N, C-alpha and C positions, 0 to 999 in steps of 0.2 A: 452429878455435875448439870448446872442447872441450862437452861435454854441461853441466857447471856454469854453465860462459861462457853458454852458449846461454840454459839454462835462467833465469842472472839478464838474460839483455836480455830475456826475455821476460816476465818477471816485474814485472822496473821499468815497461816496456809497458803490461801488462795489468793490473797490481795495485798500483790506485792507492795504497795500505797501506806498500806494500815502499819506497818513494821514502821515508817519515817511521821517523824513527829512535825515537824516544816509542816508537811504535804497534808498530812491529815488534819492538822490545825486551819487549813482555809478550806478544806472538803468540808470542815463541820461548822464553816462559818456561812451565813446567810447567802442564797444565790443573788446576785447582781440584779439590775436590770436588764433584759436582755438587749433593749436596744440601746442602753450604754458599753457593756461588753458582751456582746454575744459570742465571741470565745469562748469567756472563762467560764460563760452558762453553761455552753453546747457540753463544755470537758465535764464539768461537774455532772450534769445530766445523762452522762455517759458513763460518771462511775459510778453513783449510785444504780441507775438502770439495774446494770451489770449484778452489781453485790447484792441487790433486791433478788433477781432472780436468782443468782447464784444460790444465796442462802435459803430461798421459799424452796427450791428443789431439794436440799437437803430437809423441809422440811422445822427450819430455825425460826419461821416469823408466823406462827401459827400457832394452836393447841396442837399438833401434831399433822395436819392436814399438809399434803404436798402440792395440792394447785391452788392453796390460796395464802394471801397474807391477812394478818390481822391489824388493822392500820391503829388501833387504840394502842398499839405496846411495839410498834416496830420501832419509833424514837429508844424509846429504854431498849428492846432488844439489842442496838445498834451503839450503847454506851460503849463510851473508851477512856480509862481513865479519869472515868466521875464523872464526864460530859456527853452530853446526847446532842448528835447533829442538829442545828438548827434550818437545814433547807429541804427537810423532807417534807414536808407539804407541799411544797414547790415540785416535789419530783413528783408524789402523787398527783397531784394535781395536772401535769405533764401527760402522764400516764393513763390518768382517766381520759384526757380529751382525745388523746391516740387511738384511743380503745385498747390499748396494750391491759389495761383493769378496768374488770366490771362486776360492781355490787353483786356477790354472790345470790342474795333476794333476788333479781333483776333477774340472772344469766339461768336460774336452774326452773323459773316460775312455769314456763311450756312444761314443765317434765306434769303440771298438775293435770293436767289434761290427758295424759296417758294412765295417770292413776282413778282408774273405775273405783277399787275398793274403797278408795280411803276417801274420808269427812271432810277430811280438814287438806289445810295447803301445807307444802313442802317451804315454799319463800312466805307462809306463815311461821311456821318451825324456827326455822331460820331467825327472822328475826324476834323473836320472844327469845331466842339463846343469849341473845345479846343484851345484858342489861346498862351496860354505857357506851362510848365511842369516844368521838375523837375529840370531845371537850375536855377528856383524859389531857391528854398531850397539848391538843392546839385552841381548845376552847370550846365553849358552850355552843358559838354561834359558827362554827368553821366548817362543821359539813352534819346532815341528819346521822342519828345512831344507827339509820337501816345501811350505813357504808362502810361498816366497820371492816367489815370481813368480804375480802376482794380477791375475785377469779383472776391470777395471773396465766390469761391465754395462749403465752409462747410456751410454759408450761403445759397448759392442757392438750395442745396441738401436738407439742412434742412425745407427752405419754400415747395421745390417743393414734398418733401415725406407729408409734412402735406396734401397739395395740394391735391395729391394722394390719400389719405386713407379719405379726407372727400369728394370727388366726389366717392369713391367706397362704403362708409359708406352711400350714400344719393343715391344710385342707385338703380332701379329698372328694366327698360325697358334700351335698349340699347338707345334710344334718349336721359336717363340722362345722356349719356357719351360723348352728344355734347355740348359744351359751347361756351359760346365768351371772350373777356377780361376779364368783369362782375365778372368771374367767381375765379379771385383773390380776387376781398375785399368782397366778399360774403363767402368762403369757408377759408379766413382767415381775419377776420375782425380787430383783434387787431394790424395789421399792416397798414403802410402807404406808398402804394405801388405808386411808378412812370411810365411813360411808359417805362422808363429805365427799371425799375425792370420786368416789363411784358415782355419786349424782354428777359430777360438774363433767365427770368422763361419758358420762352417758349423755350427756347434753350437747356437747361436743360430737360424741356419733352419729347424734339424731340432726344436729342442724346443719352439717357436713353431709348428710346424706352417705356417711358411709355403714350406717347402721341402722335399724328401727327397733323402738324399745319399748316394752310393755313394763309398768311399774304397778306395786301390788305395797297401798300400806305404807308409803315414802321407802321402802326399796327395789331396786334392778329387779325384777321377777326374772325379764326374759330378754336376751337381744340375739337380734338376726342379722348378722352382718351381711352386706348387700353387694354384690359382682355388677362391673360395669352397664351388663346387660339385664340386671332387675329391674331399673326404671326404667325400661323399656318394652317388660313383658308384662306377662300377665297381673295384676293388681294382688292377685295372690303373693308373688312374688317378693317383693315390694311392701309386705305387712305381716302383723305375728297372726298365723290362722290358729285355728282349734286343735286343727292336724301339729302345727309346730309345737305347740304347748304340750301334745300329749308325745311327740318325738323327745321332747326337751325333759319331761316328766320318766321316761325310759330310759334315756342317757345317764339322768341324775340317778335313778335305782340300780344301774349298772355299774357306776362307781362306788355307793354306796356297798353294795354285794362284792366289789371287788376288794373292797377295804374290811368288810367283815369276816372275809374267807380270808383271808391275809391273817388278821387279828386269831380265827379260830387256828390256824396252820400252825402259828406261834405257841398259842395256850396249849395245841395238842401235845407238841415237842416238846413243850415245856413239864409239862402232865407226863411224858412219858418217861423225862430226867427223874423228875423227881422221885417215881414210882423206884425206878434203878437205886437212887440213892439210899432208899428205905430199905431197899431189898438187902443190900449189901450192909448195911446196919441191923439186918433181921429182924426187921420192923412189918413184916409179911403185912398184917394188917392195914399198916399206913399202904404202905407197895397197893395191895389189891383196892384199898379206894379212890387213890391217884387213877390206877387202870380204869376203875368205874367213871372217874370223870372225865377220861379219856375215851371212853367210849359212847358218853352222852355230847362231849365236843364234836367226836364225830359223825355222829348223827345230824347233828345240828349242820357240820361243816357240809356234808351229803346234799342236805335240804339246800342249802345255800347255792351250792354248786350246782345243782339242777336247774333251780330258780335262774341263777346267771345262766346257761346253757341256752335258757328257753327265751331270756329276755335278748340274748346276744342274734339270736337266730331271727326273732322277730325284727331286729334292728338290721340284723341281714338282709331279708326279705325284703324291710324298705330301701335300702338302698340299691338292692337288686334291681326292685321297681324304677326308680331312679336311673339307674343305669340303662337299661333297657330302652325306657321312655327317652332317652339322651339318646341311645342308639334309632332306635326310630325317628327321631324328629332330624337327626342325621340324613337320615336314607332320602326323609321327604324334602332336606333342603336340598340332597344330590340331587334328587328325582326333579324337582320344580327347575334347578339351575341347568340341567343338564337338556330338558325342555326349552327353556327361556334361551340356551344358545343355538339349539337346532334350527329354531322358530327364526330368529335374529338373522341368522347364518343362511337362510333359503334353501336349507338342503330336505329335497323330498325325493319321494318315488319315482315320481315321471322326471324330475330333472336328472335323477341317475342313469334312469332308462336310456334318457336323451343322451347325455353324457356319453354313455357306454356304447350307444349304437353310433352316437361320432367316433368312438373311437375303434371299434369294430372295423369300422368303413375305414378310416383312417389308418391302422393297422394292414386292413387287404389291402390298400393302394401302395402301400411299403413294401407288403410282399411282392405284390403286381412288378414295384421300382427294381428291389431288388431279383428276381427274376430274369427283369431285362436285361438288368446287369451282367449277371452271371452269364447270359446268354450271350451277347456282344461280347462276352470277354473270350468266353468258347471260341466263338469264333478268332478274335482276335488272335489266340493261343494255335489254332488251328492252322491261321497264313504264319506263325513264325514257324509253327514246324514243316512247311511246305519250304520256304526259304532256307530250311536247313539240309533238305534233303537236296535242294538244287545246290546250295554249295557243297555237298558232299560230292556230287555227280558231277561238276567241275572242275575240283581236285583228283577226280581219277581221271577227268579228261588230261589234265593238265599232264596227272602224273604218265601216263600211259604215251604222248607227243615228250615227253622227256626220256624214257628208255627208248621207243625209236630214235629219235637222234643219236642217244647213246651207240646203238649197236648201228647205225651208218658212221659213225666216227672211226668206230673197231676196225670196221671192213675196211673202210680206208687204208687205217693203219696196215692191215694184213697187206696188203696189194700193194702198199707203197714197198715193204718189207721185201716182198716175192720178187718183184721188181729191182731192189737192188742187188738179189741175187746174182752171181756170174757162174756160169756155167761152159761149158765146152760145147761149139754150135754141133760138135760130132757126136754127142754122147748121147742128146736129148733131141727128138724131134720139137723142132719147130712148132707152134700152135696159133693155127689161124683164128685161136678166137678172140673174139670182142672182149674188151672188158670187162662189160657188163656179165659177160657170161663167165668171165675167168672171176666175178667178184659172188657169184652164186654156186660157183663148186666151193670158193672157199666158205663159206658159209656152209657148205654140206658139211664139207670135212671140219669145220669147226663145232 
C-alpha cells in the first residue's frame, strides 16, 4: 500500500468530511480572500490544519518522519478521486506565519554548535538531501527548496512532552536523567521515529530547557534531562560533563551485557535440549559436542555476569554517593533554616534565663497567694465549726428546758388526781403539809 493509499484510508476513517463529495469539492477549491469571506476562510483553514496534523502524526506526509511534512508532496498525498486540493499553498503559508510550521534546516541549525566532532552541518545535510521543492507543486517561484521539509511544532511539542513525562516518572537517581537516543523508542514505543525525528525532538528539548543535548557526527550522543532546580544550581547540573558521559557509558554497557547474558542463557538452554535429542537418538558424539559447546557458552556467561555485577556495583556506588550528597545537603539546609528561624525569632539563652526567672517569681507569688487563700479558708472553716458547736449547745439547752416543763406538768397532774380522791376523814389523818411539799413527796414516790 502506497503512502497515498494509506492516507486515503486514514482520511476516510478519521475525517467525516472526506466521504462527503459535496463538502470535499468545496474544501478542495481555492481559498476565497479572507476579507471577502472570513468565515469560509477560517473554516477551511481549520479543516486542513487538523488534517495535516493528523496525517503527519501517522507519518503519512513525509518520507517516514513523524514530526515533519514534505511540502513538495503534500498536495499529491491528499489526492482524492484524481483531484488534488488547490488551497494547500494558502494553508502552509498561514501555518508558517503563525509559527506552527518551521523549515527543518532552520529548526535544527543550532544543533550544529553542539556537535564538536563533526565538520559538516546538519542543516546542510538536510538541504542537500532535497533535490526538488515546491516547484513540483506550486511552481518554481513559490518558495525556496530549503523549505520543503517543514517541522510541525505541535507534534514536536506533543512527543517531547510525553518523553519528558516518561523520564520524570521513571527516574529515581540523577543517573536516570542521562540518556542516549534510544530513549525515544523506549519512552514512545507506539511511534516510528527516524533520525530526523530524533534531531527535531533533541532541538525541542534544548530550546524549551527540558534537557541539554550533546551531538556526535550528526547523531544524538547524550541527553541530560533537567529538573526545575537544575537552572538555579551549579553549572555542572545544567551541562553534560565528562562524568555524565562516563556514567552514560556505564549504563550503556550494563544494558549491552544484560542483553548478551539473556542471549547466552538461551543459547545454553538450546544446546542442552539439542544434546538430549542427540542422546535419545543414540548419537552420543553429537550430544557430547553440544555439551562441550554448552560448557564454552557457560564460561562466557560467567564472565559476562561477573562484569555486569562489577558495573552494577560501580553504578550503585555512584547512586549511593549521590544519595549521601542529597542527605548531607538536606542536613545543611535544615541547619541553616533552623538557625535563621532562631535568629529571627529573637530566642537567646539570656532571654530564656530572664523569662524563666520571671516565671519562677510569678510562680512563687502564685504559691504565696494560694497559701494565703488556704490559711483564710481554714479560719473560715474553724469559725463554721465553732458555730456548729454553739448550735449543738443551744439545742441541748432547749431540750433540757422542754424536759423540765414536761416534768412540772406531770407533777401538777398527779396532785390534781390526789386532790380528787375522796376518803373518810376519820380513816386518815389530815395532813397539814403545804401543796408544795406534797408535790415533793409525789416526786419521791414517782
